[in-house]
GUZALUM-423533 format. One record per residue: residue number from 1; x, y, z of N, C-alpha, C, O in turn. Coordinates in pm, whole numbers, plus 50000, padded with zeros to 5 digits. Example, Ala and Ser with C-alpha at 12.3 -4.5 7.8 and 13.67 -1.06 7.14 Angstrom:
// GUZALUM-423533
NODE   k  n_px  n_py  n_pz ca_px ca_py ca_pz  c_px  c_py  c_pz  o_px  o_py  o_pz
NODE   1 51319 49431 50780 51230 49550 50780 51320 49670 50780 51424 49668 50846
NODE   2 51285 49775 50708 51367 49894 50714 51290 50003 50787 51341 50114 50804
***
This chain:
// GUZALUM-423533
NODE   k  n_px  n_py  n_pz ca_px ca_py ca_pz  c_px  c_py  c_pz  o_px  o_py  o_pz
NODE   1 66291 27752 21571 66411 27826 21608 66521 27726 21642 66494 27616 21690
NODE   2 66641 27764 21618 66757 27679 21642 66774 27650 21791 66736 27731 21876
NODE   3 66831 27535 21821 66864 27504 21960 67002 27559 21997 67042 27550 22113
NODE   4 67073 27616 21902 67207 27668 21923 67197 27820 21937 67175 27889 21838
NODE   5 67212 27871 22057 67176 28010 22083 67293 28106 22093 67269 28227 22100
NODE   6 67414 28060 22094 67525 28155 22106 67534 28241 21980 67536 28189 21868
NODE   7 67538 28371 22000 67556 28461 21886 67703 28455 21844 67793 28469 21926
NODE   8 67725 28433 21716 67862 28434 21664 67877 28552 21569 67799 28570 21476
NODE   9 67981 28632 21595 68019 28743 21508 68159 28709 21457 68258 28726 21527
NODE  10 68163 28659 21334 68283 28594 21282 68348 28679 21174 68281 28731 21085
NODE  11 68480 28694 21184 68559 28749 21074 68649 28637 21024 68724 28577 21101
NODE  12 68641 28609 20893 68732 28515 20827 68822 28601 20740 68773 28680 20660
NODE  13 68953 28586 20753 69042 28676 20680 69169 28606 20635 69221 28516 20702
NODE  14 69218 28648 20519 69341 28594 20463 69366 28650 20325 69322 28761 20293
NODE  15 69436 28574 20242 69463 28613 20104 69347 28570 20016 69278 28472 20045
NODE  16 69327 28644 19907 69231 28599 19806 69276 28463 19754 69396 28437 19740
NODE  17 69181 28376 19725 69213 28243 19676 69219 28136 19784 69232 28018 19753
NODE  18 69211 28178 19912 69214 28080 20021 69074 28027 20055 69060 27943 20144
NODE  19 68973 28075 19986 68839 28023 20005 68765 28079 20125 68674 28015 20179
NODE  20 68804 28198 20168 68742 28257 20286 68596 28293 20264 68513 28276 20353
NODE  21 68564 28343 20144 68426 28381 20117 68339 28257 20108 68224 28258 20152
NODE  22 68393 28149 20050 68320 28023 20045 68295 27970 20186 68183 27928 20218
NODE  23 68398 27973 20270 68383 27925 20408 68277 28008 20481 68196 27955 20557
NODE  24 68279 28139 20458 68179 28226 20519 68039 28193 20470 67942 28198 20546
NODE  25 68029 28161 20342 67900 28124 20285 67847 27995 20349 67728 27984 20379
NODE  26 67936 27898 20370 67896 27774 20436 67843 27806 20577 67738 27756 20616
NODE  27 67915 27889 20651 67870 27926 20786 67735 27996 20781 67647 27968 20863
NODE  28 67718 28087 20685 67591 28158 20672 67477 28062 20640 67367 28075 20695
NODE  29 67502 27967 20552 67397 27870 20518 67356 27784 20637 67241 27742 20645
NODE  30 67449 27756 20729 67408 27679 20847 67301 27757 20923 67206 27698 20974
NODE  31 67318 27888 20930 67219 27971 20998 67086 27974 20923 66980 27968 20985
NODE  32 67092 27983 20791 66969 27984 20712 66893 27852 20729 66771 27851 20748
NODE  33 66966 27741 20723 66904 27610 20737 66839 27595 20874 66732 27536 20886
NODE  34 66905 27648 20977 66853 27638 21114 66755 27751 21150 66715 27763 21265
NODE  35 66717 27832 21051 66620 27939 21070 66667 28043 21172 66589 28093 21253
NODE  36 66796 28075 21165 66853 28179 21251 66863 28308 21172 66844 28310 21050
NODE  37 66891 28416 21241 66920 28543 21176 67064 28534 21125 67153 28485 21195
NODE  38 67087 28581 21001 67216 28563 20935 67255 28690 20860 67170 28755 20800
NODE  39 67383 28723 20863 67436 28819 20766 67569 28766 20716 67644 28701 20789
NODE  40 67597 28794 20590 67720 28751 20522 67766 28868 20438 67697 28911 20346
NODE  41 67883 28921 20470 67934 29038 20400 68077 29012 20352 68170 29016 20432
NODE  42 68093 28984 20222 68229 28961 20170 68300 29093 20144 68236 29195 20118
NODE  43 68432 29091 20150 68513 29209 20120 68638 29164 20045 68715 29081 20094
NODE  44 68657 29220 19928 68773 29185 19846 68874 29297 19851 68839 29415 19861
NODE  45 69002 29260 19844 69107 29360 19828 69118 29396 19681 69031 29361 19602
NODE  46 69223 29467 19642 69236 29512 19504 69248 29400 19402 69204 29416 19288
NODE  47 69306 29288 19440 69311 29174 19348 69236 29061 19415 69234 29051 19538
NODE  48 69174 28976 19335 69098 28868 19397 69192 28760 19449 69186 28725 19567
NODE  49 69278 28708 19365 69372 28605 19411 69503 28672 19451 69564 28743 19370
NODE  50 69544 28650 19572 69669 28709 19620 69647 28838 19696 69729 28873 19781
NODE  51 69539 28911 19667 69506 29030 19745 69440 28986 19874 69428 28866 19901
NODE  52 69399 29081 19953 69334 29045 20078 69188 29012 20053 69125 29066 19962
NODE  53 69136 28924 20134 68994 28891 20131 68950 28867 20274 69020 28802 20352
NODE  54 68834 28918 20306 68777 28882 20435 68627 28879 20423 68569 28929 20327
NODE  55 68567 28820 20522 68424 28797 20518 68372 28810 20660 68430 28757 20754
NODE  56 68262 28883 20674 68196 28898 20803 68070 28813 20802 67987 28825 20712
NODE  57 68055 28728 20902 67936 28643 20914 67882 28660 21056 67956 28651 21154
NODE  58 67752 28683 21064 67685 28687 21194 67577 28581 21196 67499 28569 21102
NODE  59 67573 28504 21303 67470 28404 21327 67408 28437 21462 67478 28443 21563
NODE  60 67277 28459 21463 67214 28501 21587 67069 28454 21591 67009 28424 21488
NODE  61 67014 28448 21711 66872 28421 21729 66795 28553 21741 66673 28552 21749
NODE  62 66867 28664 21743 66808 28798 21750 66836 28871 21619 66924 28831 21542
NODE  63 66762 28978 21593 66786 29059 21473 66930 29110 21473 66984 29144 21578
NODE  64 66990 29115 21356 67129 29162 21341 67124 29306 21292 67066 29335 21187
NODE  65 67184 29395 21368 67175 29537 21337 67258 29581 21218 67218 29671 21145
NODE  66 67372 29518 21198 67462 29559 21089 67537 29437 21039 67576 29350 21117
NODE  67 67559 29430 20906 67638 29318 20854 67788 29332 20883 67863 29236 20868
NODE  68 67831 29451 20923 67972 29471 20958 67999 29411 21095 67926 29437 21191
NODE  69 68104 29331 21106 68144 29276 21235 68264 29358 21283 68376 29340 21237
NODE  70 68237 29448 21376 68341 29536 21429 68397 29485 21561 68500 29534 21608
NODE  71 68330 29388 21620 68370 29333 21750 68358 29180 21746 68275 29123 21816
NODE  72 68442 29115 21663 68427 28970 21646 68449 28892 21776 68535 28925 21857
NODE  73 68366 28786 21790 68394 28692 21899 68453 28563 21842 68483 28469 21917
NODE  74 68470 28559 21709 68544 28453 21642 68625 28517 21530 68573 28595 21451
NODE  75 68754 28482 21524 68840 28524 21412 68904 28400 21354 68966 28321 21425
NODE  76 68888 28383 21223 68961 28279 21151 69065 28353 21067 69031 28420 20970
NODE  77 69192 28339 21106 69301 28411 21039 69388 28314 20961 69446 28221 21018
NODE  78 69396 28336 20830 69471 28245 20745 69601 28306 20693 69669 28245 20611
NODE  79 69636 28426 20740 69767 28482 20709 69805 28585 20816 69720 28632 20892
NODE  80 69932 28619 20820 69984 28709 20923 69921 28849 20917 69878 28900 21020
NODE  81 69914 28913 20797 69854 29047 20794 69710 29049 20847 69668 29146 20910
NODE  82 69635 28943 20821 69497 28937 20869 69492 28925 21021 69408 28989 21085
NODE  83 69579 28844 21078 69584 28832 21223 69618 28968 21284 69554 29011 21380
NODE  84 69718 29035 21228 69759 29165 21281 69647 29268 21270 69631 29351 21359
NODE  85 69571 29264 21163 69464 29362 21142 69344 29337 21233 69289 29432 21290
NODE  86 69303 29211 21248 69176 29183 21315 69189 29141 21462 69091 29150 21536
NODE  87 69307 29095 21505 69323 29055 21645 69284 29167 21742 69215 29139 21840
NODE  88 69325 29293 21718 69289 29398 21814 69138 29424 21822 69091 29477 21923
NODE  89 69063 29389 21719 68919 29413 21717 68841 29309 21797 68726 29333 21835
NODE  90 68902 29194 21823 68832 29084 21890 68797 29121 22034 68876 29184 22104
NODE  91 68678 29081 22075 68635 29107 22213 68710 29014 22308 68753 28906 22267
NODE  92 68727 29053 22433 68785 28961 22531 68703 28833 22535 68580 28836 22532
NODE  93 68773 28720 22541 68706 28590 22541 68681 28534 22402 68630 28423 22389
NODE  94 68715 28610 22298 68694 28565 22160 68778 28440 22132 68879 28415 22197
NODE  95 68733 28364 22033 68807 28247 21985 68881 28287 21858 68820 28332 21762
NODE  96 69012 28270 21858 69094 28296 21741 69144 28163 21687 69221 28094 21754
NODE  97 69101 28128 21566 69150 28008 21497 69253 28055 21397 69222 28130 21304
NODE  98 69375 28011 21415 69488 28060 21336 69548 27945 21256 69582 27841 21312
NODE  99 69561 27965 21124 69628 27865 21040 69778 27877 21065 69846 27961 21006
NODE 100 69828 27793 21153 69968 27803 21193 70064 27763 21081 70185 27785 21094
NODE 101 70013 27705 20972 70098 27679 20855 70135 27809 20785 70240 27819 20721
NODE 102 70048 27910 20798 70063 28035 20725 70096 28154 20816 70136 28260 20767
NODE 103 70079 28137 20946 70098 28247 21041 70207 28206 21139 70182 28129 21232
NODE 104 70330 28258 21121 70441 28216 21206 70442 28280 21345 70500 28224 21438
NODE 105 70379 28395 21359 70385 28469 21485 70265 28432 21573 70153 28418 21524
NODE 106 70289 28416 21702 70184 28380 21796 70101 28503 21834 70149 28616 21824
NODE 107 69980 28480 21877 69891 28586 21923 69947 28643 22052 69990 28568 22140
NODE 108 69947 28774 22063 70004 28840 22180 69909 28856 22297 69953 28873 22411
NODE 109 69779 28851 22271 69680 28875 22375 69663 28754 22466 69679 28639 22425
NODE 110 69630 28784 22592 69605 28676 22688 69458 28668 22726 69419 28580 22803
NODE 111 69376 28760 22675 69234 28763 22711 69144 28698 22605 69023 28719 22605
NODE 112 69205 28621 22515 69130 28551 22411 69172 28403 22412 69280 28368 22461
NODE 113 69086 28319 22356 69119 28177 22341 69179 28160 22202 69118 28199 22103
NODE 114 69297 28101 22194 69364 28084 22066 69382 27936 22037 69424 27858 22123
NODE 115 69351 27899 21915 69372 27761 21871 69453 27765 21742 69406 27815 21640
NODE 116 69573 27712 21748 69660 27706 21630 69636 27574 21559 69655 27467 21617
NODE 117 69595 27581 21434 69569 27462 21354 69653 27473 21226 69636 27569 21151
NODE 118 69741 27378 21200 69819 27384 21075 69731 27342 20957 69758 27241 20890
NODE 119 69627 27418 20932 69521 27379 20839 69571 27357 20696 69532 27260 20631
NODE 120 69657 27445 20648 69708 27430 20511 69788 27301 20499 69771 27226 20402
NODE 121 69875 27275 20595 69955 27152 20593 69866 27028 20607 69884 26930 20534
NODE 122 69772 27032 20699 69682 26917 20718 69606 26886 20589 69596 26771 20548
NODE 123 69553 26991 20526 69475 26972 20403 69564 26914 20292 69525 26820 20224
NODE 124 69683 26972 20274 69774 26924 20169 69817 26780 20195 69821 26699 20103
NODE 125 69851 26747 20319 69895 26612 20353 69785 26508 20330 69813 26392 20302
NODE 126 69658 26553 20340 69545 26461 20322 69496 26459 20177 69393 26398 20146
NODE 127 69569 26527 20088 69527 26532 19948 69408 26624 19926 69333 26607 19830
NODE 128 69391 26722 20015 69279 26815 20007 69330 26959 19989 69281 27052 20052
NODE 129 69428 26974 19901 69490 27105 19877 69381 27208 19845 69291 27182 19765
NODE 130 69393 27323 19908 69297 27430 19886 69177 27427 19979 69088 27511 19968
NODE 131 69174 27330 20072 69059 27320 20162 69094 27350 20308 69023 27307 20399
NODE 132 69202 27424 20329 69238 27466 20465 69125 27548 20527 69101 27542 20648
NODE 133 69055 27625 20444 68942 27705 20492 68836 27617 20559 68783 27652 20664
NODE 134 68806 27503 20497 68703 27413 20549 68755 27333 20669 68678 27295 20757
NODE 135 68886 27307 20671 68946 27247 20791 68919 27337 20912 68883 27290 21019
NODE 136 68936 27467 20893 68914 27562 21002 68766 27574 21039 68734 27594 21156
NODE 137 68677 27562 20942 68533 27559 20972 68503 27435 21057 68424 27442 21152
NODE 138 68566 27322 21024 68548 27201 21103 68595 27220 21247 68530 27173 21340
NODE 139 68708 27287 21264 68759 27314 21399 68663 27406 21476 68639 27386 21595
NODE 140 68610 27507 21406 68512 27596 21469 68388 27517 21513 68336 27538 21622
NODE 141 68343 27428 21427 68228 27342 21460 68258 27259 21585 68175 27249 21675
NODE 142 68378 27200 21590 68416 27116 21705 68421 27198 21834 68387 27147 21941
NODE 143 68463 27323 21824 68481 27405 21944 68354 27478 21987 68333 27501 22107
NODE 144 68270 27514 21892 68153 27597 21925 68019 27526 21907 67918 27570 21963
NODE 145 68016 27417 21830 67891 27344 21811 67776 27435 21770 67667 27425 21826
NODE 146 67799 27522 21672 67702 27625 21634 67584 27570 21554 67488 27643 21527
NODE 147 67590 27444 21517 67479 27380 21445 67498 27229 21460 67593 27184 21525
NODE 148 67409 27151 21400 67425 27007 21401 67515 26965 21285 67537 27042 21191
NODE 149 67567 26842 21292 67648 26791 21180 67564 26785 21053 67612 26817 20944
NODE 150 67439 26743 21066 67351 26734 20948 67335 26871 20882 67335 26881 20759
NODE 151 67320 26975 20963 67307 27110 20909 67435 27151 20836 67430 27207 20727
NODE 152 67550 27122 20897 67678 27158 20836 67696 27084 20703 67740 27143 20604
NODE 153 67663 26957 20701 67672 26878 20579 67578 26934 20471 67616 26943 20354
NODE 154 67457 26971 20510 67361 27029 20415 67412 27162 20360 67393 27192 20242
NODE 155 67477 27241 20446 67532 27370 20401 67643 27349 20298 67650 27421 20198
NODE 156 67729 27250 20321 67834 27218 20223 67770 27179 20090 67811 27228 19985
NODE 157 67670 27093 20096 67604 27047 19972 67537 27163 19900 67532 27165 19777
NODE 158 67485 27259 19975 67420 27376 19915 67523 27470 19850 67494 27530 19747
NODE 159 67639 27482 19909 67738 27580 19864 67829 27530 19751 67878 27610 19671
NODE 160 67852 27399 19745 67936 27345 19638 67853 27345 19510 67745 27286 19505
NODE 161 67903 27413 19405 67826 27419 19280 67805 27281 19218 67889 27192 19232
NODE 162 67692 27263 19149 67658 27135 19087 67767 27085 18993 67790 26965 18982
NODE 163 67833 27177 18925 67938 27137 18830 68064 27086 18900 68155 27035 18835
NODE 164 68070 27102 19033 68185 27054 19110 68139 26955 19217 68194 26953 19328
NODE 165 68040 26874 19185 67980 26784 19283 68083 26691 19348 68064 26647 19462
NODE 166 68191 26661 19278 68296 26575 19334 68365 26641 19454 68434 26574 19531
NODE 167 68347 26772 19470 68409 26844 19580 68330 26831 19711 68382 26864 19818
NODE 168 68206 26783 19703 68126 26770 19826 68197 26678 19925 68217 26716 20040
NODE 169 68236 26558 19881 68300 26464 19973 68434 26518 20022 68470 26499 20138
NODE 170 68509 26585 19935 68638 26642 19977 68617 26748 20086 68693 26755 20183
NODE 171 68513 26830 20070 68482 26929 20172 68440 26862 20303 68480 26907 20411
NODE 172 68362 26755 20295 68322 26683 20416 68444 26619 20483 68455 26617 20606
NODE 173 68536 26568 20401 68660 26513 20457 68742 26622 20526 68800 26598 20632
NODE 174 68745 26742 20466 68818 26854 20525 68754 26896 20657 68824 26927 20753
NODE 175 68620 26896 20662 68552 26926 20789 68595 26829 20898 68627 26870 21009
NODE 176 68595 26700 20865 68633 26597 20963 68779 26614 21008 68812 26592 21125
NODE 177 68863 26653 20916 69002 26680 20949 69011 26791 21054 69089 26782 21149
NODE 178 68931 26895 21035 68928 27006 21131 68869 26965 21265 68918 27007 21370
NODE 179 68764 26884 21263 68702 26838 21387 68804 26762 21472 68807 26778 21594
NODE 180 68885 26682 21406 68982 26599 21481 69117 26666 21502 69205 26609 21566
NODE 181 69135 26787 21448 69265 26857 21461 69288 26907 21604 69391 26967 21632
***
């Protein structure tokens, strides 16, 4: 059993094409590798790229009753409409990771922990365009320590397709960018 016992009920949300489902898959694989209970539920809007996309991920040491996350204790919001939609659902004390490059408005609630990370800008400035999603996963790792670094690295290697093996190091670089953000 994993040594990391905090249950995480995560919603990752933004536009299609921002890699939210991939980021959710990486998070889910950390749970699988650590022998935790896991659910991963992707949701697409009407269009894949440019439409809405969100992903529900649960990591727990107990059985998970439903793959739907209706009361997230972590929200990763990569655009304004997603923040507006999911912020009210977050439980008091939840962690909201907001891509401040894409979300101009601040969170209105005072009963949640908010971390603004200019993930899109950080990724682009580092030559890692399109990896803002993984920058935010790195920030979540730094703040919640939901697995070991080795587990996170193994999850990246598992999720990056073999035909894109050159992306493994870029994803690891994006994680480190998030850890230090």
